[in-house]
Backbone bond lengths (Angstrom), bond angles and torsions (degrees), N, CA, C in turn:
res aa  C-N    CA-C-N  psi(-1)  N-CA   C-N-CA  omega(-1)  CA-C   N-CA-C  phi
1 X - - - 1.454 - - 1.529 108.98 -
2 X 1.328 119.32 107.55 1.465 121.08 -178.59 1.522 111.09 -69.92
3 X 1.340 116.67 127.32 1.454 121.79 179.29 1.522 108.42 -127.16
4 X 1.350 118.46 126.83 1.462 120.80 179.89 1.524 111.13 -62.58
5 X 1.320 116.13 150.63 1.458 120.85 177.66 1.519 111.53 -111.19
6 X 1.357 116.69 -4.12 1.464 120.35 -175.47 1.520 112.76 -103.59
7 X 1.346 117.16 19.88 1.446 119.58 -179.25 1.525 110.63 -75.42
8 X 1.343 115.39 157.82 1.458 120.07 178.74 1.520 109.94 -80.42
9 X 1.323 116.38 151.44 1.458 121.49 177.17 1.532 108.06 -120.35
10 X 1.352 116.19 93.91 1.464 119.72 -176.43 1.530 111.78 -58.54
11 X 1.315 114.91 144.06 1.454 119.87 177.00 1.525 109.42 -94.71
12 X 1.327 115.59 168.56 1.455 122.76 178.20 1.530 112.83 61.34
13 X 1.300 116.11 26.69 1.459 121.27 173.96 1.518 107.85 -122.49
14 X 1.327 116.24 150.27 1.451 119.26 175.03 1.522 108.75 -69.91
15 X 1.323 116.28 164.29 1.464 120.25 178.53 1.520 110.46 -59.47
16 X 1.332 116.51 -39.14 1.456 120.36 -179.96 1.524 111.23 -66.16
17 X 1.333 117.30 -44.46 1.466 121.23 -179.95 1.519 111.08 -63.23
18 X 1.324 115.68 -43.09 1.463 120.98 178.96 1.526 110.46 -61.20
19 X 1.334 115.74 -47.94 1.463 120.51 -179.08 1.519 111.27 -63.69
20 X 1.313 116.15 -45.53 1.467 120.60 -179.24 1.529 111.21 -60.43
21 X 1.330 116.83 -48.57 1.467 120.56 -178.25 1.522 111.36 -60.41
22 X 1.343 116.22 -43.43 1.460 119.21 -177.43 1.516 111.84 -69.97
23 X 1.331 116.88 -42.75 1.461 119.99 -179.75 1.525 111.16 -64.59
24 X 1.321 115.72 -42.09 1.463 118.49 178.48 1.532 110.79 -61.45
25 X 1.345 116.55 -42.82 1.457 120.29 179.49 1.525 111.41 -62.49
26 X 1.331 117.95 -42.05 1.465 121.08 179.16 1.533 111.49 -64.67
27 X 1.319 116.64 -34.26 1.473 119.87 178.12 1.518 110.03 -72.43
28 X 1.320 116.43 -40.72 1.471 120.72 -179.12 1.518 111.24 -63.95
29 X 1.348 116.78 -46.69 1.475 118.29 -173.94 1.534 113.28 -88.15
30 X 1.347 116.66 0.10 1.458 119.21 174.77 1.512 114.49 89.15
31 X 1.339 118.17 4.43 1.459 119.50 174.07 1.527 109.04 -58.91
32 X 1.322 115.17 -42.54 1.462 121.55 170.10 1.524 106.56 -100.65
33 X 1.312 116.68 110.00 1.456 122.26 -169.95 1.526 112.65 -76.85
34 X 1.337 116.49 153.63 1.468 119.99 173.93 1.526 110.71 -54.99
35 X 1.315 115.84 132.99 1.459 120.57 -179.65 1.508 114.37 87.38
36 X 1.332 117.86 -9.40 1.468 120.60 -177.69 1.529 110.93 -70.36
37 X 1.326 115.64 137.46 1.463 121.26 177.30 1.527 109.15 -82.94
38 X 1.313 115.42 135.37 1.454 121.20 -176.75 1.530 110.44 -105.32
39 X 1.307 115.17 134.81 1.462 121.58 179.29 1.529 107.81 -109.43
40 X 1.327 116.89 112.77 1.463 119.50 -174.12 1.524 112.45 -64.78
41 X 1.330 117.60 -29.11 1.463 120.13 178.04 1.526 110.44 -67.18
42 X 1.327 116.78 -44.84 1.464 120.89 178.38 1.519 111.23 -64.48
43 X 1.338 116.44 -42.16 1.455 120.41 179.69 1.524 111.13 -64.38
44 X 1.333 116.40 -40.56 1.465 120.76 178.74 1.523 110.81 -61.52
45 X 1.323 116.20 -42.23 1.462 120.92 179.50 1.518 110.93 -65.58
46 X 1.329 116.69 -42.69 1.465 121.03 -178.26 1.524 111.74 -64.91
47 X 1.325 116.47 -36.31 1.458 120.50 -176.68 1.525 113.30 -94.36
48 X 1.319 116.59 -3.35 1.455 120.74 177.19 1.514 114.09 68.77
49 X 1.332 116.10 34.85 1.463 121.18 179.18 1.527 108.83 -130.07
50 X 1.332 116.21 174.20 1.457 120.17 175.63 1.528 109.67 -79.70
51 X 1.308 116.86 174.58 1.459 120.82 -179.11 1.529 112.25 -72.72
52 X 1.337 116.94 -22.34 1.471 119.52 -177.09 1.531 112.89 -61.75
53 X 1.347 120.11 -51.86 1.464 118.81 178.07 1.529 112.85 -64.43
54 X 1.331 117.28 -28.23 1.461 119.99 176.52 1.520 109.45 -66.31
55 X 1.312 116.61 -46.74 1.464 120.21 -179.53 1.526 110.83 -63.97
56 X 1.341 116.75 -40.89 1.461 120.48 178.72 1.531 110.66 -63.78
57 X 1.316 116.38 -39.51 1.461 121.19 178.97 1.526 111.02 -65.95
58 X 1.322 116.23 -42.31 1.457 120.54 179.61 1.521 110.99 -64.66
59 X 1.324 117.36 -35.80 1.465 120.51 177.21 1.522 110.57 -64.52
60 X 1.328 116.26 -41.14 1.464 120.49 178.03 1.519 110.73 -67.09
61 X 1.316 116.79 -41.72 1.461 120.81 178.42 1.528 111.11 -64.66
62 X 1.319 116.76 -32.49 1.462 119.17 176.38 1.522 110.65 -67.31
63 X 1.329 117.17 -41.03 1.464 120.28 179.69 1.523 111.55 -63.55
64 X 1.328 116.40 -23.66 1.462 121.41 179.60 1.530 112.72 -94.93
65 X 1.327 116.62 -3.43 1.454 119.99 176.69 1.511 115.96 88.47
66 X 1.335 118.17 13.98 1.459 120.60 -179.61 1.529 113.26 -90.06
67 X 1.327 116.53 -27.42 1.461 120.43 176.38 1.519 108.95 -135.51
68 X 1.325 114.77 163.07 1.461 121.89 175.23 1.518 107.43 -125.86
69 X 1.334 115.37 124.67 1.466 120.07 -178.65 1.524 109.89 -102.60
70 X 1.334 114.78 130.51 1.460 122.00 176.92 1.525 106.90 -113.31
71 X 1.340 117.70 98.99 1.470 121.28 -174.89 1.525 113.05 -50.83
72 X 1.320 115.09 128.06 1.458 120.70 178.72 1.505 114.10 79.02
73 X 1.321 117.04 -1.94 1.471 120.09 -178.27 1.534 111.45 -121.64
74 X 1.322 116.71 -77.05 1.460 119.23 -175.05 1.522 110.79 -159.89
75 X 1.313 114.36 165.87 1.467 122.19 170.85 1.516 106.54 -120.72
76 X 1.331 116.54 128.26 1.458 120.84 -176.97 1.519 111.32 -124.93
77 X 1.326 114.87 147.78 1.459 121.07 172.47 1.530 107.68 -70.24
78 X 1.316 117.18 134.29 1.463 120.27 -179.41 1.525 111.06 -70.77
79 X 1.310 115.43 157.70 1.459 121.40 176.29 1.534 109.97 -73.68
80 X 1.311 116.12 155.40 1.464 121.16 175.27 1.522 108.12 -91.06
81 X 1.317 116.08 111.75 1.462 120.69 179.67 1.522 108.71 -90.31
82 X 1.314 115.11 106.01 1.464 121.16 -172.83 1.520 112.69 -56.64
83 X 1.318 117.24 -41.24 1.465 120.12 -176.79 1.523 113.17 -69.26
84 X 1.333 117.61 -14.95 1.464 119.08 -177.79 1.520 112.29 -66.43
85 X 1.339 117.39 -18.38 1.456 119.73 177.99 1.524 111.07 -61.44
86 X 1.330 115.97 -28.06 1.469 119.99 179.43 1.520 111.37 -70.04
87 X 1.322 116.55 -21.13 1.465 121.14 174.98 1.528 111.38 -92.46
88 X 1.329 116.37 -25.87 1.456 120.67 -177.23 1.529 113.82 -79.26
89 X 1.328 116.93 -45.45 1.454 119.85 -170.96 1.531 115.15 -68.84
90 X 1.344 120.45 -41.19 1.474 118.62 -179.16 1.527 114.16 -58.71
91 X 1.361 120.43 -48.90 1.465 118.04 177.99 1.526 112.51 -66.76
92 X 1.334 116.31 -33.02 1.458 119.54 177.18 1.528 110.11 -63.21
93 X 1.328 116.04 -41.33 1.467 120.81 179.81 1.527 111.44 -62.63
94 X 1.324 116.40 -42.48 1.465 120.78 -179.48 1.528 110.94 -64.72
95 X 1.335 116.31 -43.85 1.467 119.86 -178.20 1.527 110.85 -69.52
96 X 1.325 116.94 -37.24 1.465 119.88 176.89 1.528 110.63 -64.74
97 X 1.332 115.81 -38.95 1.468 119.80 178.28 1.526 110.44 -64.68
98 X 1.325 116.66 -41.25 1.462 120.83 177.13 1.525 110.86 -63.26
99 X 1.318 116.29 -40.61 1.465 120.55 178.61 1.531 110.77 -59.28
100 X 1.325 116.13 -42.94 1.464 120.47 179.98 1.533 110.55 -63.16
101 X 1.331 115.83 -41.28 1.469 119.97 178.25 1.533 110.96 -62.16
102 X 1.336 116.13 -44.61 1.465 120.52 -179.03 1.526 111.91 -69.76
103 X 1.330 116.71 -23.91 1.464 120.52 -178.11 1.523 112.75 -74.98
104 X 1.323 117.32 -25.27 1.471 121.06 -173.38 1.529 113.28 -52.21
105 X 1.340 119.82 -49.63 1.473 118.78 -178.58 1.528 113.87 -66.13
106 X 1.324 116.98 -17.73 1.464 121.06 -175.54 1.523 113.58 -101.07
107 X 1.320 116.64 3.60 1.463 119.90 -175.98 1.524 111.64 -68.13
108 X 1.321 114.72 142.90 1.462 121.53 173.95 1.525 107.65 -129.98
109 X 1.313 115.97 166.82 1.469 119.49 176.22 1.525 110.53 -60.25
110 X 1.321 115.80 -34.76 1.466 120.24 -179.82 1.530 111.14 -64.89
111 X 1.332 117.08 -42.42 1.463 120.59 179.44 1.518 110.82 -65.85
112 X 1.321 116.74 -43.49 1.468 120.63 178.96 1.526 110.89 -62.46
113 X 1.311 116.52 -40.38 1.468 120.08 179.05 1.528 110.32 -66.63
114 X 1.323 116.36 -37.38 1.462 120.68 177.80 1.523 110.57 -63.98
115 X 1.323 117.36 -40.41 1.463 121.55 177.56 1.525 110.95 -63.39
116 X 1.324 116.74 -41.66 1.466 120.67 -179.23 1.535 111.11 -65.84
117 X 1.321 116.55 -43.57 1.475 119.90 179.52 1.528 110.71 -65.65
118 X 1.328 116.23 -38.30 1.464 120.00 179.70 1.522 110.31 -66.49
119 X 1.324 117.04 -38.99 1.465 119.02 179.35 1.523 111.66 -69.89
120 X 1.325 117.55 -30.49 1.469 120.36 173.33 1.534 110.09 -62.18
121 X 1.324 116.34 -42.98 1.467 120.67 177.46 1.524 110.72 -64.29
122 X 1.319 115.87 -39.30 1.464 121.95 178.76 1.529 109.76 -62.06
123 X 1.311 116.11 -45.62 1.465 121.08 179.14 1.526 111.24 -61.20
124 X 1.338 116.40 -42.94 1.464 120.82 179.62 1.531 110.86 -62.27
125 X 1.336 116.52 -40.92 1.467 120.62 -178.97 1.528 110.88 -64.77
126 X 1.308 117.18 -40.26 1.465 120.32 179.59 1.524 110.56 -70.53
127 X 1.335 116.68 -41.54 1.466 120.28 -178.57 1.524 111.25 -62.81
128 X 1.331 116.74 -34.21 1.459 120.67 -179.90 1.531 112.11 -92.89
129 X 1.341 116.14 6.88 1.469 123.82 177.97 1.534 112.39 59.77
130 X 1.325 116.00 32.11 1.464 121.57 173.92 1.526 106.89 -91.78
131 X 1.319 115.73 78.10 1.460 120.18 -168.82 1.527 112.90 -72.43
132 X 1.318 117.33 -27.40 1.464 119.76 175.77 1.528 109.26 -64.08
133 X 1.325 115.49 -47.27 1.461 120.32 178.63 1.524 110.54 -63.58
134 X 1.332 116.48 -40.14 1.472 120.81 -179.69 1.519 111.06 -59.57
135 X 1.311 115.85 -41.97 1.459 120.29 179.99 1.528 110.67 -62.61
136 X 1.330 116.86 -42.84 1.457 121.10 -179.46 1.529 111.48 -68.03
137 X 1.323 116.50 -40.41 1.463 119.93 -179.03 1.528 110.59 -70.99
138 X 1.324 116.91 -36.99 1.460 120.75 175.74 1.526 110.30 -58.98
139 X 1.308 115.83 -43.33 1.466 120.33 178.80 1.528 110.08 -64.21
140 X 1.326 116.87 -39.21 1.460 120.47 179.31 1.528 110.86 -64.69
141 X 1.327 116.85 -38.45 1.472 121.17 178.03 1.524 110.38 -56.87
142 X 1.326 115.67 -48.34 1.464 119.75 -178.23 1.523 111.93 -71.57
143 X 1.328 117.08 -29.77 1.459 120.38 177.84 1.524 111.16 -65.12
144 X 1.314 116.99 -33.79 1.468 120.65 177.57 1.527 109.93 -61.12
145 X 1.324 115.83 -42.33 1.464 120.71 179.66 1.522 110.52 -68.24
146 X 1.323 116.07 -44.29 1.465 120.61 179.34 1.522 110.43 -61.49
147 X 1.316 116.87 -41.05 1.460 121.18 178.49 1.526 110.81 -62.18
148 X 1.335 115.95 -39.47 1.467 120.25 179.12 1.522 111.70 -67.56
149 X 1.322 116.82 -27.45 1.466 120.83 177.84 1.519 111.07 -66.55
150 X 1.341 116.15 -28.82 1.471 122.47 174.08 1.532 112.04 56.14
151 X 1.333 115.78 54.52 1.463 121.09 178.63 1.526 107.89 -132.57
152 X 1.334 116.52 108.80 1.463 121.05 -173.46 1.525 112.65 -65.22
153 X 1.328 117.76 -26.78 1.462 119.93 -179.60 1.527 110.74 -73.20
154 X 1.308 115.87 -38.46 1.462 119.99 175.87 1.524 109.71 -64.50
155 X 1.325 116.72 -40.51 1.473 120.75 178.84 1.522 111.18 -54.65
156 X 1.331 116.44 -47.35 1.454 120.79 -177.02 1.511 113.26 -65.79
157 X 1.327 116.12 -42.35 1.469 120.89 -179.96 1.523 110.42 -65.11
158 X 1.311 116.49 -46.07 1.459 120.58 -176.33 1.528 112.19 -67.57
159 X 1.315 117.14 -34.24 1.467 119.95 -179.08 1.525 110.96 -58.57
160 X 1.328 116.27 -43.18 1.465 120.67 -179.53 1.527 111.44 -70.89
161 X 1.321 116.74 -47.69 1.468 120.49 -179.07 1.526 111.04 -62.05
162 X 1.334 115.88 -43.55 1.458 120.31 -176.47 1.530 111.70 -63.56
163 X 1.317 116.96 -36.28 1.468 120.62 179.59 1.523 110.55 -62.98
164 X 1.329 117.13 -41.55 1.457 120.71 179.57 1.534 111.27 -69.33
165 X 1.312 116.83 -38.56 1.463 120.30 177.98 1.522 110.01 -64.72
166 X 1.331 116.39 -41.41 1.462 120.81 179.26 1.528 110.31 -60.14
167 X 1.317 116.03 -40.46 1.467 120.30 179.12 1.526 110.62 -64.30
168 X 1.311 116.90 -40.78 1.465 121.08 178.00 1.529 111.06 -61.13
169 X 1.332 116.72 -42.89 1.462 120.26 -178.91 1.529 110.88 -65.72
170 X 1.331 116.76 -40.83 1.464 120.07 179.03 1.521 111.17 -62.98
171 X 1.309 117.05 -50.45 1.459 121.41 -172.28 1.528 113.02 -76.27
172 X 1.312 117.44 -22.05 1.463 119.38 -179.83 1.526 112.58 -107.60
173 X 1.345 115.38 8.97 1.472 121.54 174.65 1.526 112.31 51.83
174 X 1.319 116.94 47.42 1.454 121.27 177.83 1.527 109.15 -85.31
175 X 1.326 116.70 125.92 1.458 121.89 -178.82 1.524 109.73 -105.98
176 X 1.316 116.24 128.57 1.455 120.69 174.73 1.522 108.98 -72.15
177 X 1.332 116.69 155.28 1.462 121.15 -173.40 1.528 111.65 -124.05
178 X 1.332 114.68 177.38 1.464 121.26 178.19 1.524 111.96 -59.89
179 X 1.348 116.98 -25.05 1.461 119.65 178.49 1.517 110.62 -60.81
180 X 1.329 117.12 -35.51 1.458 120.65 177.63 1.522 111.26 -66.82
181 X 1.325 116.41 -35.19 1.469 120.41 176.26 1.522 109.39 -62.10
182 X 1.337 116.27 -45.83 1.468 120.98 179.30 1.528 110.98 -62.32
183 X 1.333 115.85 -39.91 1.469 120.10 176.92 1.526 110.17 -58.38
184 X 1.311 115.72 -43.41 1.464 119.91 -177.87 1.530 111.69 -62.83
185 X 1.323 116.20 -42.20 1.471 118.60 178.46 1.525 110.25 -63.12
186 X 1.319 116.28 -40.08 1.461 119.58 178.99 1.524 110.73 -66.27
187 X 1.330 116.42 -39.72 1.466 120.69 177.71 1.529 110.57 -61.04
188 X 1.319 117.09 -43.45 1.470 121.17 178.36 1.521 110.55 -60.33
189 X 1.330 116.22 -46.21 1.465 120.00 -179.10 1.522 111.83 -63.72
190 X 1.332 116.80 -39.84 1.463 120.65 -179.11 1.529 111.50 -72.65
191 X 1.311 116.85 -33.81 1.463 120.14 173.57 1.524 109.96 -61.09
192 X 1.312 115.06 -46.70 1.463 120.72 -178.76 1.524 111.32 -64.08
193 X 1.349 115.85 -36.11 1.466 120.75 -179.82 1.529 112.32 -80.53
194 X 1.319 116.39 -16.87 1.461 120.09 -178.77 1.515 113.46 72.04
195 X 1.334 116.52 26.63 1.473 121.57 -179.20 1.533 108.94 -86.22
196 X 1.317 116.68 90.64 1.463 122.31 -173.07 1.525 112.26 -62.54
197 X 1.328 117.18 -46.43 1.462 120.24 -175.17 1.523 111.89 -64.30
198 X 1.327 116.79 -49.58 1.462 120.42 -179.80 1.529 110.58 -65.57
199 X 1.330 116.47 -38.70 1.461 121.16 179.71 1.521 110.70 -61.10
200 X 1.332 116.74 -44.29 1.464 121.05 179.68 1.527 111.05 -60.81
201 X 1.311 116.09 -42.12 1.468 120.91 -179.49 1.520 111.70 -63.62
202 X 1.320 116.49 -48.16 1.465 120.92 -177.95 1.526 110.92 -65.85
203 X 1.327 116.29 -41.37 1.461 119.92 -179.09 1.531 111.09 -62.39
204 X 1.324 116.30 -43.38 1.468 119.72 179.66 1.530 110.77 -65.16
205 X 1.314 116.93 -44.12 1.466 120.43 -179.62 1.521 111.09 -62.85
206 X 1.319 116.93 -34.70 1.459 121.67 179.34 1.522 111.57 -59.62
207 X 1.334 116.74 -31.57 1.458 120.98 -179.25 1.521 113.12 -92.50
208 X 1.322 118.77 -48.42 1.469 120.45 -172.81 1.522 112.53 -73.55
209 X 1.321 117.96 -17.88 1.453 120.47 178.64 1.530 111.23 -57.45
210 X 1.324 116.00 -32.24 1.466 120.04 -176.27 1.535 113.29 -71.60
211 X 1.339 117.06 -13.30 1.466 119.33 178.08 1.528 110.35 -59.15
212 X 1.316 116.03 -36.47 1.468 120.76 -177.99 1.526 113.56 -67.77
213 X 1.342 116.71 -11.27 1.459 120.39 -179.60 1.534 111.55 -87.26
214 X 1.331 116.48 -7.76 1.460 119.58 -176.40 1.528 111.18 -103.62
């Protein structure tokens, strides 16, 4: 089982949090391939932790659908089901639209400026065809809005959905386009204007449009 040795080791995280974050990232980006058998001893050695946080992380990843554990036999990375994106994106779009609506009363000039700078970075990544970076910056753009909504329940739901969507984009080589940049500018303007109805429509379209790419 090939395991990278050049991964980052975040500080101020528990062993379980560190292991979980890294394993999830490797599954999302394909470092750990669909169907690959995972060896907790090897993973523990690679991450510099004991087997306990690895096992706890794998149990959590199983509950989220990233791995399948067969007691006494093996733990395997789940397959990427391409059609599942059609089930993932619609609820994600609705929750993102709700987040934008809830964010309106909490907007500040600083938040709006942060959104504009992030979208500039997003545009640069797409123009230079750095699609991996574009995907990460796009997620950061929406996280700013979700953070402004200040709803811990939405945070938890979106974290799980977003991870699965990210995996779909990696494995199916979906590239975001300039249309998404334009959507972001419109979202910023509608947030600033407080136009809830139009904002909800644009936010949903920004997400569900990608269904047609699968």
